[in-house]
C-alpha positions as CSV (number, residue, x, y, z in Angstrom):
1,M,-18.8,52.7,14.1
2,S,-16.8,49.5,14.1
3,I,-18.2,45.9,13.8
4,T,-17.2,45.2,17.4
5,E,-19.5,48.0,18.6
6,I,-22.4,46.6,16.5
7,I,-22.2,42.9,17.4
8,P,-23.7,43.2,20.9
9,T,-26.7,45.0,19.4
10,I,-27.1,42.5,16.7
11,Q,-27.0,39.6,19.2
12,E,-30.0,41.2,21.0
13,L,-32.1,41.3,17.8
14,S,-35.0,38.9,17.4
15,H,-34.7,36.0,15.0
16,S,-36.9,37.8,12.4
17,D,-34.9,41.0,12.7
18,K,-31.7,39.1,12.2
19,L,-33.1,37.6,9.0
20,L,-34.1,41.1,7.9
21,L,-30.6,42.4,8.6
22,L,-29.1,39.5,6.7
23,H,-31.3,40.3,3.7
24,F,-30.3,44.0,3.9
25,L,-26.6,43.1,4.1
26,M,-26.9,40.7,1.1
27,T,-28.7,43.4,-0.9
28,E,-26.0,45.9,-0.1
29,L,-23.2,43.4,-1.0
30,L,-24.9,42.8,-4.4
31,K,-25.2,46.5,-5.0
32,D,-21.5,46.9,-4.2
33,S,-20.6,44.1,-6.6
34,G,-22.6,45.7,-9.4
35,L,-25.2,43.0,-9.3
36,V,-28.9,43.8,-9.1
37,P,-31.2,41.9,-6.6
38,L,-34.2,40.2,-8.2
39,E,-36.6,42.4,-6.1
40,T,-35.3,45.6,-7.8
41,Q,-35.8,44.0,-11.2
42,G,-39.5,43.5,-10.6
43,I,-39.0,39.7,-10.3
44,T,-39.7,37.8,-7.2
45,G,-37.8,34.7,-6.1
46,S,-40.8,32.5,-6.6
47,Q,-40.9,33.2,-10.3
48,G,-38.3,30.9,-11.6
49,L,-37.7,27.4,-12.8
50,Y,-39.7,26.0,-9.9
51,D,-42.9,27.2,-11.5
52,S,-41.9,26.6,-15.1
53,F,-43.6,23.8,-16.9
54,D,-41.2,24.2,-19.8
55,A,-38.3,23.5,-17.4
56,A,-40.0,20.4,-16.1
57,V,-40.4,19.1,-19.6
58,V,-36.7,19.7,-20.4
59,L,-35.6,18.1,-17.2
60,A,-37.8,15.0,-17.8
61,Q,-36.4,14.6,-21.3
62,A,-32.8,14.9,-20.0
63,L,-33.5,12.3,-17.3
64,A,-35.1,10.0,-19.9
65,E,-32.1,10.4,-22.2
66,E,-29.7,9.8,-19.3
67,K,-31.6,6.6,-18.4
68,V,-31.3,5.3,-22.0
69,T,-27.6,6.0,-22.2
70,T,-26.9,4.5,-18.8
71,Y,-29.1,1.4,-18.8
72,G,-29.4,0.8,-22.6
C-alpha cells in the first residue's frame, strides 16, 4: 500500500487518533534507527530533569556563576 492510498484515511482520523499514529510512527522510526524509546526502557517521559532537585541545584549554581562573571 502506498502513502497516497493511506493519506485520505489518515485525514479522516480524529485528533487523538492522529496523535496516536504520530507516536506509533515515531516509535517505529526510533526502532529502525537502532534507538530505544523511553517507554521500552521502563522509563517514562516525566522522569527526567524536570523532577530532579539535583538538576535544579546545578542549574541555580550555573546561573549564579554566570551572573557573577557577567555583572562582576
